[in-house]
N, C-alpha and C positions, 0 to 999 in steps of 0.2 A: 459188903460182899454179897454177890448174887447167890452162890451156892457152895456147899461144902465139897471139897475135893479130896481124893485119895492121892497122896504125894509120896514119892520115893526121893529121899534126900541122900546124895552120895558125896562123901567127903573123906579124904584120908586123915584129916585132922579131927579127932573125936570131939575136941572142945568146940571147934567151929560148927561141927555138925549139930551139936547140942544147942548152940546158940541160935542157929538158923531154924532148927526144928521148933524151938520154943516160940519163935516169931510166928511161924505158920500155924502152930497149934492154937496160939492165942487168937489168930485170925479165923479160927473155926475149922481148920482142915485136920484130916487124919494123916499122920506122918509116920513113915517107917524109914529107918536109916540103914545104909550100907556103907562099907568103908573101902571097897575096892570094886573094880569093874566086873569081875567074875561074880561076886556076890550080888551086885546090882542086877545083872542079867538074869541070874537064877531067880532073884526075888520077883522080877516082873513076869517071868515065865510061869511062876506058881501063884502069884497074887497080882492080877492086873491093877494098874493105877491110872489116874488121869494125867498126871504130870510128873516128870523126872527132873529134879534140880540137882545138877552135878558139878563138882569141880572138874575142870578139863585136864588136870594133870593128876592121874591116879597111879598107884604103885605098879599096876599091871597093864594099863592101857591108857590111851589118850581120849579126849572128848570127841574127836571125829569118829573113831572106831566105835565108841560107846553109842553115839547118836545113830550111826548106821545100824548097829545091833538092835537098838531099841525100836527103830522104825521098821526093821525086818520082823520083829515080834508083833508089833501093832502099828500099822501105818498112821492111825489117827492119834497116836500118843504124842504128847507135847513134851519137848525136851528143852530145858533151859540150862545153859552152861555158864559157869562163872570161874574166875581165877584172876591171878595177878597179871596185869599188863597184857591183855590179849592183843595180838597184832591185827592189823587190818586184813592181812592175808588169811590168818586163821579164822577170823570172824566171817569173812566171805565164804570160805570153804565150809564152815560149820552151817551157815545158812543154806548153802547149796545142798548139803546132805540131809537137811531137814530140821535143824535146830530152830526153835521158836525165837530165841534171843541169846545174846552172849553178854554177860555182865562182868564188870571189872571189880575185883575185891579190893577193899572191903565194900560189901553191898549194904546200903542203908535199908533199915527194916521196912520203911514205907515203900521204897522202890521194889523190894522183893515181894511184899504182900500184894501190891497193885499188879505186878506182872503175873504172879501166880493166880490171882483172882481172875485176871483177863484170860489166861490160858485155860483155867477150869471152866469158865463160862463158855468159851469157844468150843471146848471139847464136849460139854454137855449139849450144846446146841447142835453139833454134828450128830451126836447119838440120837437126839430127839428127832431130827430130820430123817435119819435112817429108819427109826421106829415108825414114823408117820408114813414113809414110803411103803414099808412092809405091810402095815395095817391097811393102808389104802388099796394095795395090791390084792389083799385077801378079800376086800369088799368089791373089787372090780371097778375101782375108780382111781383117778389120778390125784395124788396129794395136792398138786397145784390147783386143782379144781375145787378143793374144799374151801367153803366160806364160813367164817365165824361171825356171830352177831353179838350184840351187847349183852344178851342174856347168858352167853356161854354155850349156846347151841352151835353145832356145826351142821352144814347142809352140803349136799352134793347131788348132782343129777345122776341117777342110776341108768344102766344100759336100757332099761325098759321105759324110760321117760319119766318115771316117778321120782319124787324128791326124797332122798335118804336123809333122815334127821337123827342126830345123835348128840352125845355130850362127851367131854373129855373126863373120863372117870378118874384119870390120874390127877387132874387139877382139883377135883372135889375131894378125893380121898386124902390127898396131901394136906389139905386144910383140916382134916379130921371131921368133916361135916356130914358127908352123905351117909345115910343109913339104908334107905331103899327108895324105889320109884313106884308110883302108882300109874299103871299104864292104861290107855284107853282100849276100848274094844275095836276089833276089826269092823269096818263099816261105819265107824263114827264119822259124821260130817262136821267139818270145822270151817270157820271163816278166819281170815287173817286177823290175828290178835286174840282169838279165842284161846282158852286154856287147853293145851294139848296133852300135857301130862304133868304130874307133880313130883317134886323131889322132897323127900322127908329127911331132915337132918337132925343131928343132936346138938345143934347150937343153942345155948341158953338152957335154963332150967326146964322149960316146957317144950323144948325142941322148936323146930322151924319148918315151915312149908314154903318152898319156892315153886311158884306156878309158871311153867314154861309155856310160852304162847306160840301159836302156830305162825310160821312165816308166810303162809299162803292160804288161799281158799282151796278146799279139796276134801277127799275122803281117805281115811286111814285104811290102807290096803294090806299092810304087813306090820306085825308087832313082834318085837324080840322078846319072846316069852322067857328066855333064859337070862334076861338082863340082870336080874337081882343075883342070880348065881354067878354071873360074870363079875359083878361088883365084889362079891366075896372073894373070888379068885384074885381080883386086882389088889385087894387089901393085903392078901397073903403074899402076892408076888407083884410088887408095884413097878417092876422094871420092864414089863412087856409092852411091845408096840401097840397091841390092841387097846391098852389103857387110854391111849391118846385119841383113838377114833372108835368109840364103842357105839354101834348103831342102836337106836331105840325103836324106830318105826319108819314106815314109808307112807308118803301121802301122794295121791294121784289127783290131778286137777280134772 
């Protein structure tokens, strides 16, 4: 599985709800159950989730209405419907209104896990892209212009012609490695391949130093003096877009 998701499972049959919930929990997801449409809608309004997995025949409404309601609350929400003998017409209508897929009960555990894993991965990818776009906008660059290298650096040409250089704080902090960064002084001249800055991490008993190397020849003209403070904020609040595109410095050729 690529990542853990927050799942709302909706089923009028509490025994089935428990069985399907157990399958998804064992796959590593967080699962909340609801037993009617109204309860499900209220749950998503108060506690956003990544994926809704629902029976398409509920005591108070059907799967089409539920899907429309969920997509109205959050357009990027993934809805998977399941039930006994879904007709071709119902399936087509469900897909038109925004359902991710329609499954026929009984649903095999592996099939359910694979589909939910796929939906969670797609949802998280959409969220990350939106975060990247917002972060890039704040930096005055286009997310499509950002280039990543094998070190984990990202670079983008700034409006003044200098090269913006940064790292994905989210990627480093998610691994529990990064502690702080040793920054160069403004005016430092570097050649391509020279050590540009150092990342100190807590990996191993004695820690570890990753030396990030300059992608071009040039002079450091701007240094993000607040970088280590931003790192602390990223650890405390890991879901911000800035975590994916945190600038470290600028180099001018």
